[in-house]
VMD Tcl script that draws the C-alpha trace (Angstrom):
set ca {
  {-1.54 93.58 -54.01}
  {0.84 90.93 -55.03}
  {1.90 89.26 -51.72}
  {-1.50 88.59 -50.45}
  {-3.52 86.02 -52.62}
  {-0.23 83.93 -51.88}
  {-0.43 84.86 -48.13}
  {-4.12 83.83 -47.37}
  {-3.85 79.94 -48.69}
  {-1.51 79.53 -46.03}
  {-3.29 81.22 -43.19}
  {-5.43 78.63 -40.48}
  {-8.62 78.62 -41.03}
  {-9.59 80.31 -37.59}
  {-7.49 83.13 -37.90}
  {-8.26 84.43 -41.70}
  {-10.46 86.71 -40.45}
  {-7.52 89.09 -39.21}
  {-6.94 89.65 -43.01}
  {-9.78 91.60 -43.64}
  {-8.78 94.69 -42.93}
  {-5.65 93.99 -45.15}
  {-7.26 92.77 -48.20}
  {-9.74 95.63 -47.79}
  {-6.88 98.48 -47.56}
  {-5.17 96.87 -50.63}
  {-7.92 96.94 -52.28}
  {-8.50 100.34 -51.58}
  {-5.01 102.11 -52.21}
  {-3.87 99.25 -55.60}
  {-3.68 101.16 -59.05}
  {-4.97 97.93 -60.87}
  {-8.08 97.30 -61.60}
  {-7.35 93.41 -62.08}
  {-5.71 92.85 -58.70}
  {-8.71 94.87 -57.06}
  {-10.91 92.35 -58.50}
  {-8.57 89.93 -57.70}
  {-8.45 91.07 -53.47}
  {-11.94 91.46 -53.39}
  {-12.56 88.21 -54.61}
  {-10.64 86.53 -52.25}
  {-12.30 88.97 -49.29}
  {-15.65 87.08 -50.21}
  {-14.47 83.71 -50.47}
  {-12.05 84.06 -47.43}
  {-13.80 81.95 -45.39}
  {-15.68 79.13 -46.33}
  {-18.90 79.41 -44.53}
  {-18.66 82.72 -42.58}
  {-20.95 82.83 -39.23}
  {-22.88 85.80 -37.99}
  {-20.13 87.27 -36.69}
  {-17.57 87.01 -39.21}
  {-20.30 87.97 -42.26}
  {-20.45 90.99 -39.91}
  {-17.03 91.56 -40.67}
  {-16.93 91.03 -43.93}
  {-19.90 93.53 -44.43}
  {-18.02 95.90 -42.23}
  {-14.83 95.93 -44.27}
  {-17.43 96.41 -47.35}
  {-19.15 99.19 -45.75}
  {-15.64 100.84 -45.22}
  {-14.93 100.56 -48.72}
  {-18.33 102.13 -49.77}
  {-17.52 105.00 -48.06}
  {-14.15 105.66 -48.82}
  {-14.10 104.83 -52.70}
  {-17.11 106.32 -53.94}
  {-20.48 104.91 -56.13}
  {-18.69 104.41 -59.29}
  {-16.17 101.95 -57.62}
  {-19.06 99.79 -55.16}
  {-20.86 99.67 -58.75}
  {-17.75 98.67 -60.59}
  {-16.08 96.33 -58.37}
  {-18.10 95.23 -55.18}
  {-21.66 94.46 -56.67}
  {-20.29 92.44 -59.32}
  {-18.79 90.07 -56.31}
  {-22.14 90.37 -54.54}
  {-23.57 88.90 -58.00}
  {-21.31 85.73 -58.56}
  {-21.98 84.56 -54.96}
  {-26.17 84.59 -55.52}
  {-26.45 80.77 -56.23}
  {-23.33 79.83 -53.98}
  {-23.95 76.12 -52.74}
  {-23.33 77.35 -49.16}
  {-26.29 79.08 -47.57}
  {-24.12 80.99 -45.32}
  {-22.29 82.53 -48.62}
  {-25.61 83.29 -50.15}
  {-26.80 84.55 -46.75}
  {-23.54 87.04 -46.93}
  {-24.49 88.38 -50.22}
  {-28.68 89.14 -48.71}
  {-26.83 91.13 -45.91}
  {-24.21 93.32 -47.73}
  {-27.28 94.30 -50.55}
  {-28.74 95.77 -47.36}
  {-25.89 97.57 -45.54}
  {-24.57 98.69 -49.30}
  {-28.10 100.61 -49.65}
  {-27.35 103.71 -47.94}
  {-23.89 104.28 -50.28}
  {-25.37 103.33 -53.92}
  {-27.15 105.96 -56.14}
  {-31.20 105.49 -56.41}
  {-31.62 104.41 -59.53}
  {-28.43 101.49 -58.87}
  {-30.90 100.60 -55.86}
  {-34.27 99.86 -57.26}
  {-32.41 98.15 -60.43}
  {-29.53 95.85 -59.83}
  {-29.79 95.32 -56.18}
  {-33.57 95.18 -56.22}
  {-33.11 92.56 -59.00}
  {-30.56 90.77 -57.44}
  {-32.70 90.30 -54.09}
  {-35.98 89.66 -56.23}
  {-33.97 86.36 -57.52}
  {-32.80 85.37 -54.39}
  {-36.33 85.61 -53.25}
  {-37.65 83.65 -55.85}
  {-35.02 81.14 -56.62}
  {-33.42 80.12 -53.18}
  {-34.74 77.00 -51.43}
  {-33.23 77.84 -47.88}
  {-36.06 79.91 -45.56}
  {-33.17 81.24 -43.92}
  {-32.14 83.26 -46.67}
  {-35.24 84.95 -48.00}
  {-35.84 85.21 -44.56}
  {-32.38 87.63 -44.75}
  {-33.37 88.53 -48.34}
  {-36.61 89.74 -46.65}
  {-35.19 91.75 -44.12}
  {-32.64 93.78 -46.43}
  {-35.76 94.46 -49.08}
  {-37.07 96.50 -45.67}
  {-33.79 98.28 -46.20}
  {-33.62 98.59 -49.61}
  {-37.32 100.21 -49.90}
  {-36.23 102.55 -47.62}
  {-33.98 104.07 -49.80}
  {-36.01 104.10 -52.83}
  {-37.19 107.50 -54.34}
  {-38.16 106.43 -57.73}
  {-42.38 105.85 -56.98}
  {-43.08 103.39 -60.10}
  {-41.19 100.75 -58.17}
  {-43.73 100.77 -55.47}
  {-46.13 98.35 -56.72}
  {-43.38 96.03 -57.73}
  {-42.47 96.27 -54.24}
  {-45.51 95.11 -53.06}
  {-45.26 92.62 -55.33}
  {-42.28 91.23 -53.29}
  {-44.24 92.16 -49.97}
  {-47.64 89.70 -50.86}
  {-44.58 86.94 -51.90}
  {-43.05 87.06 -48.80}
  {-46.05 87.29 -46.52}
  {-47.32 84.03 -48.10}
  {-44.27 82.23 -48.09}
  {-44.42 78.84 -46.39}
  {-41.32 79.53 -43.92}
  {-42.65 81.20 -40.56}
  {-39.82 83.11 -40.33}
  {-39.61 85.00 -44.14}
  {-43.71 85.49 -42.60}
  {-42.59 87.62 -39.12}
  {-39.55 89.13 -41.10}
  {-41.78 90.38 -43.79}
  {-44.55 91.17 -40.75}
  {-42.02 93.30 -38.36}
  {-39.47 94.46 -41.49}
  {-40.37 94.94 -44.66}
  {-43.84 95.91 -44.41}
  {-43.18 98.60 -41.90}
  {-40.68 99.64 -44.44}
  {-43.92 99.89 -47.12}
  {-45.91 101.26 -44.90}
  {-43.51 104.29 -44.86}
  {-43.25 104.79 -48.61}
  {-46.83 104.58 -49.25}
  {-47.12 107.13 -46.33}
  {-44.12 109.57 -47.96}
  {-46.20 108.88 -51.18}
  {-49.72 110.07 -49.46}
  {-50.98 106.30 -50.62}
  {-51.12 104.68 -47.22}
  {-55.19 105.11 -46.86}
  {-56.10 105.37 -50.55}
  {-53.51 102.48 -51.71}
  {-52.05 99.98 -49.42}
  {-54.47 99.71 -46.26}
  {-57.48 98.73 -48.48}
  {-55.48 96.64 -50.46}
  {-54.11 94.32 -47.14}
  {-57.56 94.54 -45.89}
  {-59.04 93.58 -49.28}
  {-57.12 90.20 -48.68}
  {-59.13 89.92 -45.30}
  {-62.33 90.00 -47.33}
  {-61.53 87.76 -49.62}
  {-60.27 85.37 -47.65}
  {-63.78 85.49 -45.00}
  {-65.51 84.99 -48.47}
  {-63.57 81.96 -49.36}
  {-64.08 80.19 -45.75}
  {-67.81 81.23 -45.61}
  {-68.64 80.09 -49.12}
  {-66.38 76.44 -48.41}
  {-68.15 76.05 -45.07}
  {-71.50 77.01 -46.16}
  {-71.15 74.26 -49.23}
  {-69.51 71.56 -46.87}
  {-66.93 71.56 -48.23}
  {-64.17 69.17 -47.22}
  {-62.91 69.75 -43.83}
  {-59.21 70.31 -44.76}
  {-59.89 72.91 -47.22}
  {-62.18 74.96 -44.81}
  {-58.97 74.94 -42.00}
  {-56.31 75.80 -44.94}
  {-58.39 78.61 -45.82}
  {-58.98 79.91 -42.24}
  {-55.30 79.98 -41.54}
  {-54.85 82.36 -44.59}
  {-57.41 84.18 -43.14}
  {-55.41 84.56 -39.88}
  {-52.56 85.66 -41.66}
  {-53.94 88.00 -43.30}
  {-56.04 89.51 -39.89}
  {-52.65 89.15 -38.18}
  {-50.82 90.92 -41.25}
  {-53.15 93.88 -41.02}
  {-53.27 94.33 -37.52}
  {-49.61 94.71 -37.52}
  {-50.07 98.31 -39.53}
  {-52.39 99.44 -37.03}
  {-49.64 102.12 -35.68}
  {-49.15 102.91 -38.97}
  {-52.33 103.70 -39.59}
  {-52.84 105.93 -36.57}
  {-49.48 107.77 -37.06}
  {-50.70 108.87 -40.28}
  {-54.16 110.14 -38.74}
  {-51.96 112.04 -35.90}
  {-49.59 113.12 -37.96}
  {-52.05 114.77 -40.98}
  {-54.52 116.27 -37.93}
  {-55.78 119.24 -38.11}
  {-53.92 120.01 -34.57}
  {-50.51 118.16 -35.78}
  {-49.04 121.41 -36.07}
  {-49.99 122.61 -32.00}
  {-48.64 119.32 -30.99}
  {-44.68 120.28 -32.08}
  {-44.41 122.81 -29.84}
  {-42.22 121.05 -26.99}
  {-42.92 123.28 -24.48}
  {-46.88 121.33 -24.46}
  {-46.61 118.19 -22.49}
  {-48.65 115.21 -23.04}
  {-50.18 112.32 -21.02}
  {-48.35 109.10 -21.08}
  {-49.24 106.88 -24.49}
  {-48.72 103.14 -23.68}
  {-48.82 100.41 -26.27}
  {-46.92 97.29 -25.50}
  {-45.01 96.08 -29.43}
  {-42.23 93.46 -29.66}
  {-41.10 95.04 -32.91}
  {-39.15 98.25 -33.23}
  {-40.73 98.82 -35.93}
  {-44.38 99.14 -35.18}
  {-43.52 101.31 -32.01}
  {-45.63 104.53 -32.34}
  {-42.82 106.26 -31.25}
  {-40.23 104.92 -33.50}
  {-42.49 106.06 -36.76}
  {-43.35 109.29 -35.17}
  {-39.85 110.00 -33.58}
  {-39.59 110.37 -30.17}
  {-42.12 109.41 -27.57}
  {-42.76 113.14 -26.09}
  {-44.18 114.19 -29.25}
  {-46.54 110.61 -29.53}
  {-48.03 112.00 -25.99}
  {-48.62 115.32 -27.03}
  {-50.69 114.40 -30.36}
  {-52.37 112.00 -28.44}
  {-53.41 114.01 -26.02}
  {-54.68 116.54 -28.71}
  {-56.34 113.43 -30.61}
  {-58.31 113.14 -27.26}
  {-59.34 116.36 -26.45}
  {-60.44 116.73 -30.11}
  {-62.69 113.63 -30.55}
  {-64.11 114.39 -27.65}
  {-65.97 116.96 -28.80}
  {-69.62 116.59 -29.82}
  {-68.92 116.95 -33.08}
  {-65.52 117.07 -34.70}
  {-64.30 117.13 -37.87}
  {-62.99 114.61 -40.20}
  {-60.08 115.05 -41.99}
  {-58.89 112.82 -44.95}
  {-56.37 110.27 -43.30}
  {-58.93 109.48 -40.29}
  {-61.89 109.09 -43.11}
  {-60.78 105.94 -43.97}
  {-60.67 104.71 -40.90}
  {-64.43 105.63 -39.52}
  {-65.50 105.36 -42.98}
  {-64.37 102.08 -44.43}
  {-62.14 100.51 -42.00}
  {-64.97 99.86 -39.62}
  {-67.88 99.13 -41.84}
  {-66.00 96.72 -43.30}
  {-64.87 95.26 -40.39}
  {-68.50 95.31 -38.94}
  {-69.76 93.52 -42.54}
  {-67.07 90.81 -42.48}
  {-68.04 89.73 -38.69}
  {-71.21 89.39 -40.04}
  {-71.02 87.14 -42.26}
  {-68.32 85.21 -40.35}
  {-69.66 81.88 -38.45}
  {-69.06 81.72 -34.99}
  {-67.96 77.96 -34.99}
  {-64.63 79.71 -36.53}
  {-63.14 80.43 -33.57}
  {-59.62 81.27 -34.52}
  {-60.92 83.80 -36.97}
  {-63.13 85.28 -34.50}
  {-60.41 85.34 -31.71}
  {-58.42 86.72 -34.09}
  {-61.11 89.57 -35.07}
  {-61.40 90.45 -31.22}
  {-57.70 90.72 -31.06}
  {-57.51 92.81 -34.01}
  {-60.46 95.27 -32.55}
  {-58.86 94.91 -29.13}
  {-55.52 96.62 -30.12}
  {-57.26 98.72 -32.50}
  {-59.32 99.87 -29.49}
  {-56.35 100.42 -27.29}
  {-54.30 101.95 -30.02}
  {-56.68 104.93 -30.78}
  {-57.85 105.01 -27.31}
  {-61.59 105.13 -25.40}
  {-62.70 108.74 -25.76}
  {-62.33 107.65 -29.80}
  {-63.96 104.33 -29.06}
  {-67.02 105.54 -27.49}
  {-67.27 108.52 -30.31}
  {-67.27 106.56 -33.41}
  {-66.92 102.63 -32.63}
  {-69.25 102.08 -30.04}
  {-72.23 103.39 -32.31}
  {-71.20 101.97 -35.34}
  {-71.26 98.54 -33.39}
  {-74.82 99.76 -30.85}
  {-76.67 100.88 -33.84}
  {-76.42 97.63 -35.45}
  {-76.91 95.19 -32.27}
  {-79.72 97.45 -30.84}
  {-83.07 95.97 -31.91}
  {-85.25 97.93 -32.68}
  {-89.32 97.77 -31.64}
  {-90.38 96.31 -35.02}
  {-87.96 93.59 -34.57}
  {-89.17 90.05 -36.17}
  {-86.83 86.97 -35.60}
  {-88.30 85.79 -38.84}
  {-86.07 88.22 -40.89}
  {-82.49 86.99 -41.46}
  {-81.79 90.51 -42.21}
  {-82.67 91.38 -38.52}
  {-81.16 88.18 -36.93}
  {-77.84 88.01 -38.29}
  {-76.15 90.91 -36.41}
  {-77.34 88.69 -32.85}
  {-76.02 85.22 -33.92}
  {-73.07 86.16 -35.83}
  {-69.64 86.79 -34.65}
  {-70.46 90.69 -34.61}
  {-71.75 90.23 -31.00}
  {-69.18 88.25 -29.10}
  {-66.72 90.37 -31.04}
  {-68.27 93.86 -30.28}
  {-68.72 92.66 -26.78}
  {-65.28 90.71 -25.92}
  {-62.92 93.15 -28.50}
  {-64.32 96.68 -27.90}
  {-66.38 97.12 -24.63}
  {-64.15 94.07 -23.05}
  {-60.97 96.55 -23.88}
  {-61.03 99.27 -20.82}
  {-62.12 98.01 -17.46}
  {-63.49 101.13 -17.19}
  {-66.25 99.42 -19.56}
  {-66.75 96.41 -17.84}
  {-69.51 97.51 -15.98}
  {-71.33 98.55 -18.96}
  {-70.14 95.53 -21.30}
  {-72.10 93.35 -18.36}
  {-75.13 95.39 -18.84}
  {-74.56 95.46 -22.78}
  {-73.91 91.05 -22.73}
  {-76.98 91.13 -19.88}
  {-79.56 92.73 -22.24}
  {-78.40 91.03 -25.63}
  {-78.66 88.12 -24.10}
  {-82.14 87.82 -23.05}
  {-82.98 89.51 -26.42}
  {-81.25 86.71 -28.02}
  {-83.43 84.02 -25.64}
  {-86.78 86.06 -25.75}
  {-86.67 85.36 -29.77}
  {-85.45 81.50 -29.23}
  {-82.56 82.88 -31.73}
  {-79.23 80.31 -31.45}
  {-77.03 81.34 -28.40}
  {-73.50 80.53 -30.18}
  {-72.98 84.31 -30.30}
  {-73.68 84.87 -26.72}
  {-72.03 81.11 -25.67}
  {-68.69 82.71 -27.86}
  {-69.02 85.94 -25.59}
  {-69.05 83.82 -22.26}
  {-66.20 81.50 -23.72}
  {-63.60 83.84 -24.69}
  {-64.20 86.71 -21.31}
  {-63.65 83.34 -19.22}
  {-60.50 83.26 -20.19}
  {-60.07 86.72 -17.85}
  {-60.28 85.56 -14.10}
  {-61.26 89.42 -13.63}
  {-64.13 89.34 -15.18}
  {-65.58 85.79 -13.22}
  {-67.68 88.05 -10.72}
  {-69.33 89.79 -13.22}
  {-70.02 87.05 -15.58}
  {-71.53 85.13 -12.42}
  {-73.16 88.48 -11.90}
  {-74.77 88.14 -15.20}
  {-76.62 85.13 -14.56}
  {-78.00 85.41 -11.27}
  {-79.50 88.46 -12.73}
  {-81.49 86.16 -15.44}
  {-82.03 82.81 -12.84}
  {-85.19 84.44 -11.48}
  {-86.63 85.87 -15.50}
  {-89.88 85.41 -16.02}
  {-89.10 83.72 -19.04}
  {-88.82 80.01 -19.35}
  {-86.15 80.71 -22.31}
  {-83.75 82.72 -20.54}
  {-83.61 80.41 -17.82}
  {-82.75 77.67 -19.67}
  {-79.91 80.10 -21.57}
  {-78.34 80.93 -17.93}
  {-78.50 77.21 -17.10}
  {-76.48 76.11 -20.28}
  {-74.37 79.43 -19.70}
  {-73.44 78.30 -15.85}
  {-71.91 75.09 -18.01}
  {-69.29 77.46 -19.36}
  {-68.15 78.75 -15.98}
  {-67.84 76.07 -13.90}
  {-64.18 75.14 -15.23}
  {-62.89 78.14 -15.56}
  {-63.73 79.76 -11.95}
  {-63.13 79.46 -8.52}
  {-63.76 77.20 -5.86}
  {-65.13 79.83 -3.55}
  {-67.10 81.61 -6.47}
  {-68.10 78.27 -7.27}
  {-69.76 76.89 -4.10}
  {-70.94 80.51 -2.80}
  {-72.82 81.37 -6.07}
  {-72.36 79.25 -9.11}
  {-73.82 75.69 -7.41}
  {-76.43 77.38 -5.78}
  {-77.41 79.18 -8.63}
  {-78.07 75.49 -10.81}
  {-79.51 74.42 -7.39}
  {-81.93 76.69 -7.77}
  {-82.73 76.42 -11.82}
  {-82.84 72.58 -11.07}
  {-86.08 73.22 -8.75}
  {-87.44 75.37 -11.76}
  {-91.05 75.10 -12.78}
  {-90.56 74.32 -15.73}
  {-88.71 70.67 -16.60}
  {-87.08 72.59 -19.95}
  {-85.03 74.37 -17.56}
  {-84.05 71.30 -15.17}
  {-83.02 69.42 -18.39}
  {-80.43 72.57 -19.12}
  {-78.77 72.21 -15.48}
  {-77.89 68.53 -16.32}
  {-74.67 69.98 -18.62}
  {-73.84 72.07 -15.87}
  {-73.76 69.45 -13.05}
  {-71.63 66.68 -15.01}
  {-69.44 69.03 -16.01}
  {-68.66 69.75 -11.86}
  {-68.64 66.51 -11.43}
  {-65.64 66.50 -14.06}
  {-63.72 69.84 -12.89}
  {-64.43 70.56 -8.97}
  {-62.17 69.52 -6.42}
  {-64.00 70.05 -3.66}
  {-65.85 66.83 -2.28}
  {-68.74 68.81 -1.11}
  {-69.42 70.15 -4.17}
  {-68.50 66.51 -5.63}
  {-71.65 65.07 -3.66}
  {-74.04 68.09 -4.38}
  {-73.24 67.08 -8.09}
  {-73.87 63.36 -7.40}
  {-76.74 64.22 -5.62}
  {-78.50 65.81 -8.00}
  {-77.67 63.71 -11.15}
  {-79.08 60.74 -9.06}
  {-82.59 63.09 -8.57}
  {-82.64 63.65 -12.41}
  {-82.46 59.69 -12.23}
  {-84.38 58.12 -9.26}
  {-87.07 60.61 -8.73}
  {-90.42 59.60 -10.23}
  {-91.21 62.98 -11.11}
  {-88.65 62.80 -14.45}
  {-89.23 59.29 -15.52}
  {-91.39 60.32 -18.77}
  {-89.48 63.48 -19.26}
  {-87.64 62.55 -22.57}
  {-85.58 65.70 -22.66}
  {-84.21 65.43 -18.87}
  {-83.30 61.64 -20.04}
  {-81.66 62.76 -23.01}
  {-79.25 65.36 -21.26}
  {-78.31 62.70 -18.68}
  {-77.10 60.33 -20.84}
  {-75.07 62.72 -23.02}
  {-73.80 63.50 -19.40}
  {-72.79 60.70 -18.45}
  {-71.04 59.74 -21.92}
  {-69.07 62.61 -21.91}
  {-68.28 62.42 -18.07}
  {-67.80 58.57 -17.81}
  {-63.88 58.87 -19.64}
  {-63.21 61.84 -17.51}
  {-64.36 61.83 -13.91}
  {-62.64 59.55 -11.26}
  {-62.58 55.79 -12.47}
  {-64.12 55.22 -9.20}
  {-67.25 57.28 -9.69}
  {-67.16 55.99 -13.34}
  {-67.23 51.87 -12.09}
  {-70.20 52.73 -9.46}
  {-72.26 55.33 -11.15}
  {-71.92 55.92 -14.57}
  {-71.88 52.37 -15.88}
  {-74.56 50.67 -13.54}
  {-76.62 54.10 -14.18}
  {-76.67 53.91 -18.06}
  {-77.39 50.22 -17.73}
  {-80.18 51.30 -16.25}
  {-81.37 53.76 -18.69}
  {-80.45 51.37 -21.49}
  {-82.96 48.30 -19.77}
  {-86.01 51.34 -19.17}
  {-85.29 52.10 -22.63}
  {-85.73 48.65 -24.17}
  {-89.10 49.08 -22.70}
  {-90.30 52.05 -24.28}
  {-93.49 52.25 -26.23}
  {-92.73 55.41 -28.03}
  {-90.43 54.68 -31.23}
  {-89.26 58.13 -31.64}
  {-88.14 58.57 -28.17}
  {-86.65 54.98 -28.31}
  {-84.10 55.82 -31.21}
  {-83.19 59.20 -29.74}
  {-82.25 57.61 -26.70}
  {-80.78 54.35 -28.22}
  {-78.64 57.05 -30.55}
  {-77.44 58.84 -27.32}
  {-76.55 55.42 -25.59}
  {-74.21 54.01 -28.18}
  {-72.37 57.74 -28.28}
  {-71.81 57.02 -24.37}
  {-71.17 53.47 -24.48}
  {-68.40 54.33 -27.20}
  {-67.15 56.53 -25.10}
  {-66.35 54.41 -22.26}
  {-64.82 51.56 -24.06}
  {-62.24 53.33 -24.64}
  {-61.49 53.42 -21.02}
  {-60.02 50.51 -18.58}
  {-62.99 48.70 -17.42}
  {-62.64 45.84 -14.51}
  {-63.69 42.93 -16.50}
  {-66.50 42.03 -13.17}
  {-68.19 45.26 -14.75}
  {-68.04 44.48 -18.21}
  {-69.60 41.24 -17.23}
  {-72.35 42.93 -15.08}
  {-73.24 45.83 -16.80}
  {-71.50 46.60 -20.07}
  {-72.22 43.05 -21.84}
  {-75.81 43.22 -20.74}
  {-76.65 47.37 -21.68}
  {-74.92 46.37 -25.01}
  {-77.07 43.66 -25.69}
  {-79.89 45.47 -24.78}
  {-78.96 48.68 -27.07}
  {-78.58 45.60 -29.40}
  {-82.34 45.14 -29.07}
  {-83.21 48.36 -29.43}
  {-81.09 49.27 -32.44}
  {-82.60 46.37 -34.41}
  {-86.23 47.80 -33.43}
  {-85.48 51.07 -34.29}
  {-82.42 52.15 -36.53}
  {-80.85 49.22 -37.92}
  {-78.02 51.64 -39.13}
  {-76.05 51.33 -35.95}
  {-76.41 47.82 -35.40}
  {-72.90 46.97 -36.66}
  {-71.16 49.72 -34.53}
  {-73.11 48.07 -31.21}
  {-72.20 44.48 -32.72}
  {-67.95 45.75 -32.42}
  {-68.66 46.97 -28.82}
  {-70.16 44.13 -27.82}
  {-67.54 41.89 -29.36}
  {-64.37 43.74 -27.93}
  {-66.79 43.82 -24.60}
  {-66.78 40.10 -24.32}
  {-63.13 40.12 -25.31}
  {-62.11 42.22 -21.85}
  {-64.40 40.37 -19.77}
  {-62.66 37.36 -21.06}
  {-58.89 38.48 -20.64}
  {-57.03 39.73 -17.47}
  {-57.03 43.62 -16.42}
  {-53.39 43.90 -18.63}
  {-54.62 42.25 -21.55}
  {-57.52 44.01 -22.21}
  {-55.68 47.44 -21.72}
  {-53.52 46.43 -24.93}
  {-56.36 45.86 -26.87}
  {-57.72 49.38 -26.72}
  {-56.16 50.82 -29.69}
  {-57.50 48.65 -31.98}
  {-60.69 48.30 -30.33}
  {-61.13 51.91 -31.02}
  {-59.70 51.16 -34.50}
  {-62.49 48.93 -35.55}
  {-64.71 50.89 -34.05}
  {-64.37 54.03 -36.14}
  {-64.20 51.57 -39.31}
  {-67.62 50.62 -38.79}
  {-68.50 54.23 -38.00}
  {-67.23 55.75 -41.47}
  {-68.49 53.05 -43.49}
  {-72.07 54.12 -41.93}
  {-73.82 56.73 -44.35}
  {-75.14 59.25 -42.06}
  {-77.26 62.14 -42.85}
  {-74.96 64.72 -40.82}
  {-72.31 66.94 -41.52}
  {-69.62 67.03 -39.67}
  {-69.07 69.66 -36.70}
  {-66.48 71.87 -38.92}
  {-68.94 72.55 -41.13}
  {-72.30 72.31 -39.14}
  {-73.36 75.89 -38.74}
  {-76.57 74.76 -36.93}
  {-75.51 73.06 -34.48}
  {-76.36 74.08 -31.16}
  {-73.37 73.47 -29.61}
  {-70.87 73.83 -32.52}
  {-69.64 77.65 -30.98}
  {-69.03 75.78 -27.69}
  {-67.22 72.78 -28.99}
  {-65.23 74.81 -31.13}
  {-63.96 77.68 -28.30}
  {-63.68 74.72 -26.12}
  {-60.63 72.59 -28.48}
  {-59.43 75.95 -29.49}
  {-58.55 76.43 -25.64}
  {-57.33 73.17 -25.23}
  {-55.18 73.71 -28.40}
  {-53.39 77.15 -26.93}
  {-53.08 75.37 -23.56}
}
mol new
graphics top color blue
foreach p $ca { graphics top sphere $p radius 0.5 }
foreach p [lrange $ca 0 end-1] q [lrange $ca 1 end] { graphics top cylinder $p $q radius 0.2 }
display resetview
């Protein structure tokens, strides 16, 4: 005890951890309190910035000290050393404090854990600016609450949980979801407060977030505000999904058959549910995999009975959780694609956990009762159409029926029936499109989806056939070349020769997408021939709908297609259309096409176009468009004039010089458009846009990729 304080400063820093056993032995055996305090102080200050291994050695020593010296000395001698370090300037020292608190928890009296140690961690959580330290504090709060016996501290710890879940550092949030929250769930289960208290509060936050984001969306508030609110909703949904294994564990362990399932001689079917967090594994929660197998097997048999008794823990699931989820999905606009995907994932995880038998017994009937249209269905009634046009439809189809491959056939039949019903009643197709977009991401479902659409190609109702054409466009990008050539393109060719011109117009976008994404020369030629037919055949000369779709499609395809196709087909054809539009006597139609042409030329203006083509097609077309705007929509003249100025500059310069001015050109066009006072809202807040769901889901998918 007398020598070590003099020896330590003379030991090389790289070897100081070798002194830890000596310091602990001396601190344990020394009779003088003042000297013991000095030795423990040296222990905590032994290494200036202890790394992970060095901190683990010090903590192991502290645990050994606690085991041999008892509670009183830990409280009197060890904890004060931790307290002195909680505001240390080095992050590594503060990490040592947080980790020590968790490691010492089993060796402290309950009242000390729930008072002094909890206060230390609470202070570090609120005051520490380091995300790494707060993440360590969060993990060790999970350890501490596992040993707290005082139920009165539950609400205080729940507030700390909320603080960690809303932390700005992602590591803190992850630690809360994977460690702190499962520990709180275990405590809530012991207190019989899981379903009555913890689950309702956490799901209540989901409800509050949906209300906020929909209020902002409907009020057409700032896009950034909507995005922030949706991010909060995503966090709440992801957080609640982590509690689903605990929700099921409570159902299984309080079930009337739980005692029977404890008989070890009984074997059950293997239960599988993948999770990366050990504390969210059902076997960890319940005790062992064999018991989980027995409980889930008995649960399956129980719910397969025609009418099974509900016990208190499952009542939350059946009578509270499911109805609340459906209510929120009816409120949720389909254009909030990230939120919809999160709800789909929540329902998919829920279905996989509870099993197919429970889904068929309780979940599917709830959804079908709302989605199945009645005989007296009135498409003018908002209450009756809300479910069919909201996020409920894609969430049910993708998250519930899509969970089990055995149900895919039924999923196809349900989707076919809902598609036809929505189209026949001329309701917005956003919900159906959203379901197709999500299901398209699974290659195993492509045959099924194509089959659904083939069944409606020959439908007697025009609106249903139009819907098929629009939905085929979603499949074109994702299905393989074989399916594309054998089934998708033939269906589109059939629809393109439909007796109704509206159906033919609906195929234009799909053929445009085919030009963008197909690699087969044969398929590209078919798409090219069909688009040429739409432009050249006299049959389509006065078909405004077809012409509008052609302009939209050319404007979208131009920047993405092969440059030679753009130069030889897109630009000349747009030039042709704008010349024909110049001579139109119908002011409304002329304005509609002129505005679409402006969008198309704006997209093309950001591409590299040879000077010769600019002079031959781009400039003459823009001058015609300026004449149109002067006659029917003067508010867009400035934007067209900017395009003309830039086109002239490109036509007068070499290709390399033209390429250099593209960013500046884009900026000028955008500045003019920002000054223009438009009456339409942005896509983010446009719930009524016919392509809003499709656009958002595509954007979401691109971001994921």
